[in-house]
PDB file of the backbone (N, CA, C, O) and the ligand in Angstrom, with CONECT records:
HET     ZN  A 101       1
ATOM      1  N   UNK A   1      21.348  21.732   5.108  1.00  0.00           N
ATOM      2  CA  UNK A   1      22.599  22.606   4.787  1.00  0.00           C
ATOM      3  C   UNK A   1      23.391  22.152   3.625  1.00  0.00           C
ATOM      4  O   UNK A   1      23.717  20.965   3.614  1.00  0.00           O
ATOM      5  N   UNK A   2      23.722  22.853   2.725  1.00  0.00           N
ATOM      6  CA  UNK A   2      24.412  22.443   1.550  1.00  0.00           C
ATOM      7  C   UNK A   2      25.912  22.518   1.886  1.00  0.00           C
ATOM      8  O   UNK A   2      26.406  23.567   2.300  1.00  0.00           O
ATOM      9  N   UNK A   3      26.626  21.402   1.705  1.00  0.00           N
ATOM     10  CA  UNK A   3      28.025  21.375   1.939  1.00  0.00           C
ATOM     11  C   UNK A   3      28.717  22.249   0.925  1.00  0.00           C
ATOM     12  O   UNK A   3      28.403  22.239  -0.266  1.00  0.00           O
ATOM     13  N   UNK A   4      29.708  23.037   1.455  1.00  0.00           N
ATOM     14  CA  UNK A   4      30.628  23.785   0.562  1.00  0.00           C
ATOM     15  C   UNK A   4      29.958  25.172   0.218  1.00  0.00           C
ATOM     16  O   UNK A   4      30.454  25.901  -0.640  1.00  0.00           O
ATOM     17  N   UNK A   5      28.887  25.495   0.870  1.00  0.00           N
ATOM     18  CA  UNK A   5      28.249  26.726   0.526  1.00  0.00           C
ATOM     19  C   UNK A   5      28.304  27.797   1.659  1.00  0.00           C
ATOM     20  O   UNK A   5      27.639  28.831   1.595  1.00  0.00           O
ATOM     21  N   UNK A   6      29.096  27.511   2.654  1.00  0.00           N
ATOM     22  CA  UNK A   6      29.148  28.439   3.709  1.00  0.00           C
ATOM     23  C   UNK A   6      30.330  29.463   3.365  1.00  0.00           C
ATOM     24  O   UNK A   6      31.517  29.143   3.425  1.00  0.00           O
ATOM     25  N   UNK A   7      29.889  30.678   3.013  1.00  0.00           N
ATOM     26  CA  UNK A   7      30.856  31.704   2.711  1.00  0.00           C
ATOM     27  C   UNK A   7      31.573  31.353   1.344  1.00  0.00           C
ATOM     28  O   UNK A   7      31.226  30.364   0.699  1.00  0.00           O
ATOM     29  N   UNK A   8      32.554  32.171   0.940  1.00  0.00           N
ATOM     30  CA  UNK A   8      33.073  31.967  -0.359  1.00  0.00           C
ATOM     31  C   UNK A   8      34.492  31.730  -0.249  1.00  0.00           C
ATOM     32  O   UNK A   8      35.154  31.732  -1.286  1.00  0.00           O
ATOM     33  N   UNK A   9      35.118  31.499   0.998  1.00  0.00           N
ATOM     34  CA  UNK A   9      36.640  31.290   1.113  1.00  0.00           C
ATOM     35  C   UNK A   9      36.828  29.782   0.795  1.00  0.00           C
ATOM     36  O   UNK A   9      36.067  28.892   1.174  1.00  0.00           O
ATOM     37  N   UNK A  10      37.909  29.626   0.073  1.00  0.00           N
ATOM     38  CA  UNK A  10      38.243  28.231  -0.271  1.00  0.00           C
ATOM     39  C   UNK A  10      38.511  27.311   0.920  1.00  0.00           C
ATOM     40  O   UNK A  10      39.202  27.683   1.868  1.00  0.00           O
ATOM     41  N   UNK A  11      37.960  26.126   0.850  1.00  0.00           N
ATOM     42  CA  UNK A  11      38.271  25.165   1.976  1.00  0.00           C
ATOM     43  C   UNK A  11      39.277  24.164   1.492  1.00  0.00           C
ATOM     44  O   UNK A  11      39.258  23.674   0.363  1.00  0.00           O
ATOM     45  N   UNK A  12      40.183  23.887   2.452  1.00  0.00           N
ATOM     46  CA  UNK A  12      41.225  22.887   2.066  1.00  0.00           C
ATOM     47  C   UNK A  12      41.059  21.704   3.125  1.00  0.00           C
ATOM     48  O   UNK A  12      40.461  21.816   4.195  1.00  0.00           O
ATOM     49  N   UNK A  13      41.642  20.635   2.684  1.00  0.00           N
ATOM     50  CA  UNK A  13      41.577  19.319   3.492  1.00  0.00           C
ATOM     51  C   UNK A  13      43.036  18.866   3.775  1.00  0.00           C
ATOM     52  O   UNK A  13      43.817  18.706   2.836  1.00  0.00           O
ATOM     53  N   UNK A  14      43.393  18.666   5.017  1.00  0.00           N
ATOM     54  CA  UNK A  14      44.726  18.145   5.389  1.00  0.00           C
ATOM     55  C   UNK A  14      44.765  16.739   4.925  1.00  0.00           C
ATOM     56  O   UNK A  14      43.869  15.941   5.204  1.00  0.00           O
ATOM     57  N   UNK A  15      45.897  16.412   4.154  1.00  0.00           N
ATOM     58  CA  UNK A  15      46.025  14.980   3.809  1.00  0.00           C
ATOM     59  C   UNK A  15      46.490  14.089   4.892  1.00  0.00           C
ATOM     60  O   UNK A  15      46.506  12.869   4.725  1.00  0.00           O
ATOM     61  N   UNK A  16      46.863  14.635   5.980  1.00  0.00           N
ATOM     62  CA  UNK A  16      47.327  13.768   7.078  1.00  0.00           C
ATOM     63  C   UNK A  16      46.299  13.381   7.970  1.00  0.00           C
ATOM     64  O   UNK A  16      46.114  12.200   8.264  1.00  0.00           O
ATOM     65  N   UNK A  17      45.559  14.403   8.459  1.00  0.00           N
ATOM     66  CA  UNK A  17      44.320  14.206   9.331  1.00  0.00           C
ATOM     67  C   UNK A  17      42.890  14.321   8.830  1.00  0.00           C
ATOM     68  O   UNK A  17      41.929  14.001   9.529  1.00  0.00           O
ATOM     69  N   UNK A  18      42.786  14.802   7.558  1.00  0.00           N
ATOM     70  CA  UNK A  18      41.580  14.994   6.946  1.00  0.00           C
ATOM     71  C   UNK A  18      40.795  16.230   7.504  1.00  0.00           C
ATOM     72  O   UNK A  18      39.620  16.387   7.174  1.00  0.00           O
ATOM     73  N   UNK A  19      41.415  17.098   8.332  1.00  0.00           N
ATOM     74  CA  UNK A  19      40.720  18.247   8.785  1.00  0.00           C
ATOM     75  C   UNK A  19      40.509  19.179   7.683  1.00  0.00           C
ATOM     76  O   UNK A  19      41.391  19.324   6.837  1.00  0.00           O
ATOM     77  N   UNK A  20      39.207  19.942   7.615  1.00  0.00           N
ATOM     78  CA  UNK A  20      38.976  20.943   6.705  1.00  0.00           C
ATOM     79  C   UNK A  20      39.087  22.193   7.228  1.00  0.00           C
ATOM     80  O   UNK A  20      38.933  22.322   8.443  1.00  0.00           O
ATOM     81  N   UNK A  21      39.342  23.208   6.500  1.00  0.00           N
ATOM     82  CA  UNK A  21      39.350  24.649   7.024  1.00  0.00           C
ATOM     83  C   UNK A  21      39.771  25.592   6.017  1.00  0.00           C
ATOM     84  O   UNK A  21      40.084  25.261   4.873  1.00  0.00           O
ATOM     85  N   UNK A  22      39.773  26.880   6.500  1.00  0.00           N
ATOM     86  CA  UNK A  22      40.270  27.939   5.659  1.00  0.00           C
ATOM     87  C   UNK A  22      41.700  27.702   5.250  1.00  0.00           C
ATOM     88  O   UNK A  22      42.468  27.070   5.977  1.00  0.00           O
ATOM     89  N   UNK A  23      42.065  28.211   4.075  1.00  0.00           N
ATOM     90  CA  UNK A  23      43.408  27.836   3.521  1.00  0.00           C
ATOM     91  C   UNK A  23      44.488  28.425   4.342  1.00  0.00           C
ATOM     92  O   UNK A  23      45.597  27.891   4.326  1.00  0.00           O
ATOM     93  N   UNK A  24      44.240  29.592   5.134  1.00  0.00           N
ATOM     94  CA  UNK A  24      45.219  30.117   5.866  1.00  0.00           C
ATOM     95  C   UNK A  24      45.810  29.263   7.020  1.00  0.00           C
ATOM     96  O   UNK A  24      46.900  29.520   7.531  1.00  0.00           O
ATOM     97  N   UNK A  25      45.021  28.238   7.394  1.00  0.00           N
ATOM     98  CA  UNK A  25      45.602  27.328   8.352  1.00  0.00           C
ATOM     99  C   UNK A  25      46.392  26.217   7.877  1.00  0.00           C
ATOM    100  O   UNK A  25      46.785  25.342   8.648  1.00  0.00           O
ATOM    101  N   UNK A  26      46.653  26.217   6.575  1.00  0.00           N
ATOM    102  CA  UNK A  26      47.292  24.938   5.990  1.00  0.00           C
ATOM    103  C   UNK A  26      48.634  25.416   5.487  1.00  0.00           C
ATOM    104  O   UNK A  26      48.817  26.607   5.235  1.00  0.00           O
ATOM    105  N   UNK A  27      49.590  24.483   5.334  1.00  0.00           N
ATOM    106  CA  UNK A  27      50.738  24.638   4.512  1.00  0.00           C
ATOM    107  C   UNK A  27      50.483  23.918   3.190  1.00  0.00           C
ATOM    108  O   UNK A  27      50.025  22.776   3.139  1.00  0.00           O
ATOM    109  N   UNK A  28      50.816  24.675   2.091  1.00  0.00           N
ATOM    110  CA  UNK A  28      50.600  24.065   0.752  1.00  0.00           C
ATOM    111  C   UNK A  28      52.044  23.368   0.495  1.00  0.00           C
ATOM    112  O   UNK A  28      53.122  23.879   0.797  1.00  0.00           O
ATOM    113  N   UNK A  29      51.860  22.121  -0.110  1.00  0.00           N
ATOM    114  CA  UNK A  29      52.913  21.572  -0.668  1.00  0.00           C
ATOM    115  C   UNK A  29      52.703  21.393  -2.187  1.00  0.00           C
ATOM    116  O   UNK A  29      51.704  20.807  -2.603  1.00  0.00           O
ATOM    117  N   UNK A  30      53.624  21.886  -3.000  1.00  0.00           N
ATOM    118  CA  UNK A  30      53.552  21.933  -4.494  1.00  0.00           C
ATOM    119  C   UNK A  30      54.446  21.051  -5.221  1.00  0.00           C
ATOM    120  O   UNK A  30      55.514  20.728  -4.701  1.00  0.00           O
ATOM    121  N   UNK A  31      54.130  20.644  -6.330  1.00  0.00           N
ATOM    122  CA  UNK A  31      55.003  19.845  -7.253  1.00  0.00           C
ATOM    123  C   UNK A  31      54.229  18.973  -8.215  1.00  0.00           C
ATOM    124  O   UNK A  31      53.044  19.193  -8.465  1.00  0.00           O
ATOM    125  N   UNK A  32      54.913  17.986  -8.747  1.00  0.00           N
ATOM    126  CA  UNK A  32      54.308  17.101  -9.762  1.00  0.00           C
ATOM    127  C   UNK A  32      54.699  15.676  -9.442  1.00  0.00           C
ATOM    128  O   UNK A  32      55.841  15.325  -9.146  1.00  0.00           O
ATOM    129  N   UNK A  33      53.557  14.826  -9.537  1.00  0.00           N
ATOM    130  CA  UNK A  33      53.879  13.412  -9.276  1.00  0.00           C
ATOM    131  C   UNK A  33      55.048  12.891 -10.099  1.00  0.00           C
ATOM    132  O   UNK A  33      55.153  13.128 -11.302  1.00  0.00           O
ATOM    133  N   UNK A  34      55.901  12.188  -9.417  1.00  0.00           N
ATOM    134  CA  UNK A  34      57.157  11.652 -10.204  1.00  0.00           C
ATOM    135  C   UNK A  34      58.195  12.626 -10.471  1.00  0.00           C
ATOM    136  O   UNK A  34      59.227  12.218 -11.004  1.00  0.00           O
ATOM    137  N   UNK A  35      58.070  13.920 -10.166  1.00  0.00           N
ATOM    138  CA  UNK A  35      58.994  14.973 -10.357  1.00  0.00           C
ATOM    139  C   UNK A  35      59.664  15.433  -9.125  1.00  0.00           C
ATOM    140  O   UNK A  35      60.874  15.662  -9.123  1.00  0.00           O
ATOM    141  N   UNK A  36      58.900  15.581  -8.044  1.00  0.00           N
ATOM    142  CA  UNK A  36      59.367  16.217  -6.831  1.00  0.00           C
ATOM    143  C   UNK A  36      58.376  17.177  -6.259  1.00  0.00           C
ATOM    144  O   UNK A  36      57.553  17.757  -6.966  1.00  0.00           O
ATOM    145  N   UNK A  37      58.469  17.335  -4.963  1.00  0.00           N
ATOM    146  CA  UNK A  37      57.550  18.137  -4.162  1.00  0.00           C
ATOM    147  C   UNK A  37      58.343  19.099  -3.231  1.00  0.00           C
ATOM    148  O   UNK A  37      59.455  18.833  -2.775  1.00  0.00           O
ATOM    149  N   UNK A  38      57.689  20.181  -3.015  1.00  0.00           N
ATOM    150  CA  UNK A  38      58.307  21.130  -2.113  1.00  0.00           C
ATOM    151  C   UNK A  38      57.369  22.013  -1.339  1.00  0.00           C
ATOM    152  O   UNK A  38      56.331  22.399  -1.876  1.00  0.00           O
ATOM    153  N   UNK A  39      57.695  22.377  -0.023  1.00  0.00           N
ATOM    154  CA  UNK A  39      56.847  23.247   0.623  1.00  0.00           C
ATOM    155  C   UNK A  39      56.523  24.531  -0.031  1.00  0.00           C
ATOM    156  O   UNK A  39      57.482  25.112  -0.540  1.00  0.00           O
ATOM    157  N   UNK A  40      55.441  25.051  -0.114  1.00  0.00           N
ATOM    158  CA  UNK A  40      55.082  26.207  -0.763  1.00  0.00           C
ATOM    159  C   UNK A  40      54.172  27.046   0.221  1.00  0.00           C
ATOM    160  O   UNK A  40      52.947  27.108   0.122  1.00  0.00           O
ATOM    161  N   UNK A  41      54.849  27.616   1.082  1.00  0.00           N
ATOM    162  CA  UNK A  41      54.015  28.270   2.240  1.00  0.00           C
ATOM    163  C   UNK A  41      53.227  29.574   1.700  1.00  0.00           C
ATOM    164  O   UNK A  41      52.225  29.973   2.294  1.00  0.00           O
ATOM    165  N   UNK A  42      53.716  30.209   0.565  1.00  0.00           N
ATOM    166  CA  UNK A  42      53.100  31.348   0.028  1.00  0.00           C
ATOM    167  C   UNK A  42      51.958  30.937  -0.885  1.00  0.00           C
ATOM    168  O   UNK A  42      51.145  31.760  -1.305  1.00  0.00           O
ATOM    169  N   UNK A  43      51.917  29.641  -1.184  1.00  0.00           N
ATOM    170  CA  UNK A  43      50.884  29.156  -2.197  1.00  0.00           C
ATOM    171  C   UNK A  43      51.151  29.890  -3.605  1.00  0.00           C
ATOM    172  O   UNK A  43      50.222  30.284  -4.310  1.00  0.00           O
ATOM    173  N   UNK A  44      52.272  30.012  -3.888  1.00  0.00           N
ATOM    174  CA  UNK A  44      52.614  30.840  -5.147  1.00  0.00           C
ATOM    175  C   UNK A  44      52.886  29.917  -6.333  1.00  0.00           C
ATOM    176  O   UNK A  44      52.793  30.371  -7.473  1.00  0.00           O
ATOM    177  N   UNK A  45      53.208  28.686  -6.123  1.00  0.00           N
ATOM    178  CA  UNK A  45      53.528  27.956  -7.192  1.00  0.00           C
ATOM    179  C   UNK A  45      52.391  27.235  -8.029  1.00  0.00           C
ATOM    180  O   UNK A  45      51.487  26.682  -7.404  1.00  0.00           O
ATOM    181  N   UNK A  46      52.395  27.217  -9.260  1.00  0.00           N
ATOM    182  CA  UNK A  46      51.430  26.620 -10.091  1.00  0.00           C
ATOM    183  C   UNK A  46      51.557  25.026 -10.035  1.00  0.00           C
ATOM    184  O   UNK A  46      52.464  24.469  -9.417  1.00  0.00           O
ATOM    185  N   UNK A  47      50.680  24.430 -10.656  1.00  0.00           N
ATOM    186  CA  UNK A  47      50.685  22.948 -10.654  1.00  0.00           C
ATOM    187  C   UNK A  47      49.945  22.254  -9.583  1.00  0.00           C
ATOM    188  O   UNK A  47      49.057  22.861  -8.985  1.00  0.00           O
ATOM    189  N   UNK A  48      50.240  21.014  -9.287  1.00  0.00           N
ATOM    190  CA  UNK A  48      49.487  20.296  -8.322  1.00  0.00           C
ATOM    191  C   UNK A  48      49.972  20.829  -6.949  1.00  0.00           C
ATOM    192  O   UNK A  48      51.015  21.462  -6.785  1.00  0.00           O
ATOM    193  N   UNK A  49      49.016  20.467  -5.915  1.00  0.00           N
ATOM    194  CA  UNK A  49      49.301  20.791  -4.573  1.00  0.00           C
ATOM    195  C   UNK A  49      48.383  20.128  -3.649  1.00  0.00           C
ATOM    196  O   UNK A  49      47.253  19.754  -3.965  1.00  0.00           O
ATOM    197  N   UNK A  50      48.984  19.980  -2.343  1.00  0.00           N
ATOM    198  CA  UNK A  50      48.086  19.361  -1.438  1.00  0.00           C
ATOM    199  C   UNK A  50      48.389  20.069  -0.128  1.00  0.00           C
ATOM    200  O   UNK A  50      49.328  20.864  -0.096  1.00  0.00           O
ATOM    201  N   UNK A  51      47.690  19.844   0.906  1.00  0.00           N
ATOM    202  CA  UNK A  51      47.738  20.687   2.023  1.00  0.00           C
ATOM    203  C   UNK A  51      47.969  19.899   3.423  1.00  0.00           C
ATOM    204  O   UNK A  51      47.445  18.806   3.637  1.00  0.00           O
ATOM    205  N   UNK A  52      48.707  20.487   4.245  1.00  0.00           N
ATOM    206  CA  UNK A  52      48.829  19.917   5.680  1.00  0.00           C
ATOM    207  C   UNK A  52      48.490  21.001   6.752  1.00  0.00           C
ATOM    208  O   UNK A  52      48.788  22.172   6.512  1.00  0.00           O
ATOM    209  N   UNK A  53      47.923  20.684   7.842  1.00  0.00           N
ATOM    210  CA  UNK A  53      47.645  21.742   8.868  1.00  0.00           C
ATOM    211  C   UNK A  53      48.956  22.290   9.243  1.00  0.00           C
ATOM    212  O   UNK A  53      49.960  21.578   9.225  1.00  0.00           O
ATOM    213  N   UNK A  54      48.986  23.539   9.586  1.00  0.00           N
ATOM    214  CA  UNK A  54      50.296  24.263   9.975  1.00  0.00           C
ATOM    215  C   UNK A  54      50.612  23.928  11.457  1.00  0.00           C
ATOM    216  O   UNK A  54      51.785  23.788  11.805  1.00  0.00           O
ATOM    217  N   UNK A  55      49.636  23.802  12.294  1.00  0.00           N
ATOM    218  CA  UNK A  55      49.895  23.952  13.836  1.00  0.00           C
ATOM    219  C   UNK A  55      49.681  22.608  14.627  1.00  0.00           C
ATOM    220  O   UNK A  55      49.962  22.567  15.825  1.00  0.00           O
ATOM    221  N   UNK A  56      49.220  21.583  14.009  1.00  0.00           N
ATOM    222  CA  UNK A  56      48.890  20.333  14.809  1.00  0.00           C
ATOM    223  C   UNK A  56      49.764  19.221  14.874  1.00  0.00           C
ATOM    224  O   UNK A  56      49.427  18.181  15.440  1.00  0.00           O
ATOM    225  N   UNK A  57      51.017  19.394  14.255  1.00  0.00           N
ATOM    226  CA  UNK A  57      51.800  18.181  14.167  1.00  0.00           C
ATOM    227  C   UNK A  57      51.606  17.424  12.853  1.00  0.00           C
ATOM    228  O   UNK A  57      52.260  16.403  12.641  1.00  0.00           O
ATOM    229  N   UNK A  58      50.796  17.857  12.035  1.00  0.00           N
ATOM    230  CA  UNK A  58      50.654  17.188  10.844  1.00  0.00           C
ATOM    231  C   UNK A  58      51.818  17.190   9.857  1.00  0.00           C
ATOM    232  O   UNK A  58      52.100  16.214   9.161  1.00  0.00           O
ATOM    233  N   UNK A  59      52.452  18.307   9.843  1.00  0.00           N
ATOM    234  CA  UNK A  59      53.678  18.450   9.003  1.00  0.00           C
ATOM    235  C   UNK A  59      54.629  17.394   9.487  1.00  0.00           C
ATOM    236  O   UNK A  59      55.086  16.610   8.655  1.00  0.00           O
ATOM    237  N   UNK A  60      54.986  17.293  10.802  1.00  0.00           N
ATOM    238  CA  UNK A  60      55.926  16.270  11.301  1.00  0.00           C
ATOM    239  C   UNK A  60      55.391  14.884  11.094  1.00  0.00           C
ATOM    240  O   UNK A  60      56.128  13.954  10.768  1.00  0.00           O
ATOM    241  N   UNK A  61      54.142  14.761  11.282  1.00  0.00           N
ATOM    242  CA  UNK A  61      53.504  13.253  11.077  1.00  0.00           C
ATOM    243  C   UNK A  61      53.625  12.977   9.628  1.00  0.00           C
ATOM    244  O   UNK A  61      54.084  11.896   9.262  1.00  0.00           O
ATOM    245  N   UNK A  62      53.230  13.914   8.738  1.00  0.00           N
ATOM    246  CA  UNK A  62      53.398  13.590   7.328  1.00  0.00           C
ATOM    247  C   UNK A  62      54.803  13.209   6.874  1.00  0.00           C
ATOM    248  O   UNK A  62      55.015  12.237   6.149  1.00  0.00           O
ATOM    249  N   UNK A  63      55.798  14.062   7.359  1.00  0.00           N
ATOM    250  CA  UNK A  63      57.144  13.837   7.007  1.00  0.00           C
ATOM    251  C   UNK A  63      57.654  12.469   7.564  1.00  0.00           C
ATOM    252  O   UNK A  63      58.410  11.760   6.900  1.00  0.00           O
ATOM    253  N   UNK A  64      57.223  12.137   8.772  1.00  0.00           N
ATOM    254  CA  UNK A  64      57.694  10.794   9.217  1.00  0.00           C
ATOM    255  C   UNK A  64      57.108   9.683   8.326  1.00  0.00           C
ATOM    256  O   UNK A  64      57.798   8.735   7.951  1.00  0.00           O
ATOM    257  N   UNK A  65      55.725   9.844   7.980  1.00  0.00           N
ATOM    258  CA  UNK A  65      55.139   8.977   7.197  1.00  0.00           C
ATOM    259  C   UNK A  65      55.616   8.646   5.931  1.00  0.00           C
ATOM    260  O   UNK A  65      55.657   7.482   5.533  1.00  0.00           O
ATOM    261  N   UNK A  66      56.027   9.738   5.189  1.00  0.00           N
ATOM    262  CA  UNK A  66      56.563   9.499   3.725  1.00  0.00           C
ATOM    263  C   UNK A  66      57.968   9.019   3.788  1.00  0.00           C
ATOM    264  O   UNK A  66      58.532   8.732   2.732  1.00  0.00           O
ATOM    265  N   UNK A  67      58.583   8.906   4.915  1.00  0.00           N
ATOM    266  CA  UNK A  67      59.995   8.345   4.975  1.00  0.00           C
ATOM    267  C   UNK A  67      59.885   6.786   4.975  1.00  0.00           C
ATOM    268  O   UNK A  67      60.858   6.107   4.647  1.00  0.00           O
ATOM    269  N   UNK A  68      58.828   6.281   5.302  1.00  0.00           N
ATOM    270  CA  UNK A  68      58.416   4.839   5.220  1.00  0.00           C
ATOM    271  C   UNK A  68      58.028   4.353   3.915  1.00  0.00           C
ATOM    272  O   UNK A  68      57.250   5.050   3.262  1.00  0.00           O
ATOM    273  N   UNK A  69      58.482   3.183   3.400  1.00  0.00           N
ATOM    274  CA  UNK A  69      57.982   2.808   2.055  1.00  0.00           C
ATOM    275  C   UNK A  69      56.402   2.764   1.835  1.00  0.00           C
ATOM    276  O   UNK A  69      55.897   3.034   0.745  1.00  0.00           O
ATOM    277  N   UNK A  70      55.655   2.397   2.977  1.00  0.00           N
ATOM    278  CA  UNK A  70      54.232   2.374   2.919  1.00  0.00           C
ATOM    279  C   UNK A  70      53.798   3.791   2.653  1.00  0.00           C
ATOM    280  O   UNK A  70      53.075   4.034   1.687  1.00  0.00           O
ATOM    281  N   UNK A  71      54.210   4.731   3.469  1.00  0.00           N
ATOM    282  CA  UNK A  71      53.641   6.069   3.307  1.00  0.00           C
ATOM    283  C   UNK A  71      54.053   6.692   1.944  1.00  0.00           C
ATOM    284  O   UNK A  71      53.301   7.375   1.249  1.00  0.00           O
ATOM    285  N   UNK A  72      55.263   6.392   1.665  1.00  0.00           N
ATOM    286  CA  UNK A  72      55.747   6.835   0.295  1.00  0.00           C
ATOM    287  C   UNK A  72      54.832   6.396  -0.906  1.00  0.00           C
ATOM    288  O   UNK A  72      54.536   7.165  -1.821  1.00  0.00           O
ATOM    289  N   UNK A  73      54.432   5.151  -0.825  1.00  0.00           N
ATOM    290  CA  UNK A  73      53.575   4.491  -1.819  1.00  0.00           C
ATOM    291  C   UNK A  73      52.169   5.157  -1.698  1.00  0.00           C
ATOM    292  O   UNK A  73      51.531   5.441  -2.711  1.00  0.00           O
ATOM    293  N   UNK A  74      51.766   5.365  -0.623  1.00  0.00           N
ATOM    294  CA  UNK A  74      50.356   5.851  -0.282  1.00  0.00           C
ATOM    295  C   UNK A  74      50.184   7.358  -0.845  1.00  0.00           C
ATOM    296  O   UNK A  74      49.079   7.751  -1.221  1.00  0.00           O
ATOM    297  N   UNK A  75      51.288   8.149  -0.882  1.00  0.00           N
ATOM    298  CA  UNK A  75      51.174   9.334  -1.377  1.00  0.00           C
ATOM    299  C   UNK A  75      51.821   9.474  -2.797  1.00  0.00           C
ATOM    300  O   UNK A  75      51.919  10.561  -3.366  1.00  0.00           O
ATOM    301  N   UNK A  76      52.274   8.237  -3.346  1.00  0.00           N
ATOM    302  CA  UNK A  76      52.853   8.270  -4.692  1.00  0.00           C
ATOM    303  C   UNK A  76      54.090   9.234  -4.849  1.00  0.00           C
ATOM    304  O   UNK A  76      54.272   9.927  -5.850  1.00  0.00           O
ATOM    305  N   UNK A  77      54.845   9.204  -3.851  1.00  0.00           N
ATOM    306  CA  UNK A  77      55.947  10.225  -3.769  1.00  0.00           C
ATOM    307  C   UNK A  77      57.114   9.625  -4.442  1.00  0.00           C
ATOM    308  O   UNK A  77      57.844  10.464  -4.968  1.00  0.00           O
ATOM    309  N   UNK A  78      57.488   8.391  -4.566  1.00  0.00           N
ATOM    310  CA  UNK A  78      58.510   7.799  -5.192  1.00  0.00           C
ATOM    311  C   UNK A  78      59.776   8.256  -4.411  1.00  0.00           C
ATOM    312  O   UNK A  78      59.809   8.320  -3.182  1.00  0.00           O
ATOM    313  N   UNK A  79      60.794   8.560  -5.214  1.00  0.00           N
ATOM    314  CA  UNK A  79      62.163   8.903  -4.748  1.00  0.00           C
ATOM    315  C   UNK A  79      62.207  10.303  -4.168  1.00  0.00           C
ATOM    316  O   UNK A  79      63.141  10.638  -3.440  1.00  0.00           O
ATOM    317  N   UNK A  80      61.191  11.148  -4.482  1.00  0.00           N
ATOM    318  CA  UNK A  80      61.143  12.386  -3.942  1.00  0.00           C
ATOM    319  C   UNK A  80      60.818  12.577  -2.499  1.00  0.00           C
ATOM    320  O   UNK A  80      61.068  13.623  -1.899  1.00  0.00           O
ATOM    321  N   UNK A  81      60.186  11.411  -1.899  1.00  0.00           N
ATOM    322  CA  UNK A  81      59.704  11.403  -0.508  1.00  0.00           C
ATOM    323  C   UNK A  81      60.744  11.895   0.496  1.00  0.00           C
ATOM    324  O   UNK A  81      60.455  12.772   1.310  1.00  0.00           O
ATOM    325  N   UNK A  82      61.902  11.356   0.445  1.00  0.00           N
ATOM    326  CA  UNK A  82      62.911  11.760   1.417  1.00  0.00           C
ATOM    327  C   UNK A  82      63.268  13.209   1.351  1.00  0.00           C
ATOM    328  O   UNK A  82      63.382  13.864   2.386  1.00  0.00           O
ATOM    329  N   UNK A  83      63.450  13.734   0.160  1.00  0.00           N
ATOM    330  CA  UNK A  83      63.903  15.180   0.079  1.00  0.00           C
ATOM    331  C   UNK A  83      62.675  15.990   0.534  1.00  0.00           C
ATOM    332  O   UNK A  83      62.951  16.994   1.192  1.00  0.00           O
ATOM    333  N   UNK A  84      61.397  15.748   0.313  1.00  0.00           N
ATOM    334  CA  UNK A  84      60.386  16.430   0.741  1.00  0.00           C
ATOM    335  C   UNK A  84      60.227  16.420   2.264  1.00  0.00           C
ATOM    336  O   UNK A  84      59.931  17.422   2.914  1.00  0.00           O
ATOM    337  N   UNK A  85      60.452  15.187   2.786  1.00  0.00           N
ATOM    338  CA  UNK A  85      60.495  15.104   4.301  1.00  0.00           C
ATOM    339  C   UNK A  85      61.339  16.003   4.935  1.00  0.00           C
ATOM    340  O   UNK A  85      60.984  16.696   5.889  1.00  0.00           O
ATOM    341  N   UNK A  86      62.657  16.019   4.345  1.00  0.00           N
ATOM    342  CA  UNK A  86      63.673  17.050   4.884  1.00  0.00           C
ATOM    343  C   UNK A  86      63.339  18.353   4.751  1.00  0.00           C
ATOM    344  O   UNK A  86      63.611  19.116   5.678  1.00  0.00           O
ATOM    345  N   UNK A  87      62.731  18.812   3.647  1.00  0.00           N
ATOM    346  CA  UNK A  87      62.281  20.167   3.405  1.00  0.00           C
ATOM    347  C   UNK A  87      61.243  20.589   4.405  1.00  0.00           C
ATOM    348  O   UNK A  87      61.264  21.710   4.912  1.00  0.00           O
ATOM    349  N   UNK A  88      60.302  19.654   4.695  1.00  0.00           N
ATOM    350  CA  UNK A  88      59.230  19.901   5.571  1.00  0.00           C
ATOM    351  C   UNK A  88      59.742  20.045   6.998  1.00  0.00           C
ATOM    352  O   UNK A  88      59.291  20.937   7.717  1.00  0.00           O
ATOM    353  N   UNK A  89      60.646  19.218   7.421  1.00  0.00           N
ATOM    354  CA  UNK A  89      61.340  19.381   8.770  1.00  0.00           C
ATOM    355  C   UNK A  89      62.130  20.628   8.802  1.00  0.00           C
ATOM    356  O   UNK A  89      62.206  21.202   9.888  1.00  0.00           O
ATOM    357  N   UNK A  90      62.727  21.132   7.781  1.00  0.00           N
ATOM    358  CA  UNK A  90      63.458  22.315   7.790  1.00  0.00           C
ATOM    359  C   UNK A  90      62.437  23.589   8.002  1.00  0.00           C
ATOM    360  O   UNK A  90      62.679  24.487   8.808  1.00  0.00           O
ATOM    361  N   UNK A  91      61.280  23.548   7.184  1.00  0.00           N
ATOM    362  CA  UNK A  91      60.324  24.494   7.180  1.00  0.00           C
ATOM    363  C   UNK A  91      59.828  24.609   8.635  1.00  0.00           C
ATOM    364  O   UNK A  91      59.640  25.728   9.112  1.00  0.00           O
ATOM    365  N   UNK A  92      59.615  23.523   9.337  1.00  0.00           N
ATOM    366  CA  UNK A  92      58.938  23.487  10.605  1.00  0.00           C
ATOM    367  C   UNK A  92      59.824  24.185  11.624  1.00  0.00           C
ATOM    368  O   UNK A  92      59.412  24.971  12.477  1.00  0.00           O
ATOM    369  N   UNK A  93      61.193  23.782  11.427  1.00  0.00           N
ATOM    370  CA  UNK A  93      62.213  24.458  12.403  1.00  0.00           C
ATOM    371  C   UNK A  93      62.265  26.020  12.213  1.00  0.00           C
ATOM    372  O   UNK A  93      62.478  26.792  13.148  1.00  0.00           O
ATOM    373  N   UNK A  94      62.071  26.374  11.036  1.00  0.00           N
ATOM    374  CA  UNK A  94      62.195  27.915  10.792  1.00  0.00           C
ATOM    375  C   UNK A  94      60.887  28.647  11.240  1.00  0.00           C
ATOM    376  O   UNK A  94      60.927  29.804  11.660  1.00  0.00           O
ATOM    377  N   UNK A  95      59.798  27.976  11.142  1.00  0.00           N
ATOM    378  CA  UNK A  95      58.600  28.762  11.386  1.00  0.00           C
ATOM    379  C   UNK A  95      58.143  28.595  12.900  1.00  0.00           C
ATOM    380  O   UNK A  95      57.143  29.184  13.311  1.00  0.00           O
TER     381      UNK A  95
HETATM  382 ZN    ZN A 101      46.073  17.895   9.693  1.00  0.00          ZN2+
END
């Protein structure tokens, strides 16, 4: 079985738990390293992006993780980590 060849829908990978799946199951986070990151639920923004599972606690887990110096370094978020964590928690409460 050739990986990546099942169907033509784009597959995404959650940065928190490494689950793979259809992009509809993921929240996109868009931004630029060193500039800042924001939730991009409609996947409308250009530029760099990464993905988190919408429904499994990965958004909360990721937000908690980037509030720590270790997690912030791991994802190279720098000073924008805290504001992204806040934006993710707000998105979570609204959805
Ligand atoms: Zn996940």
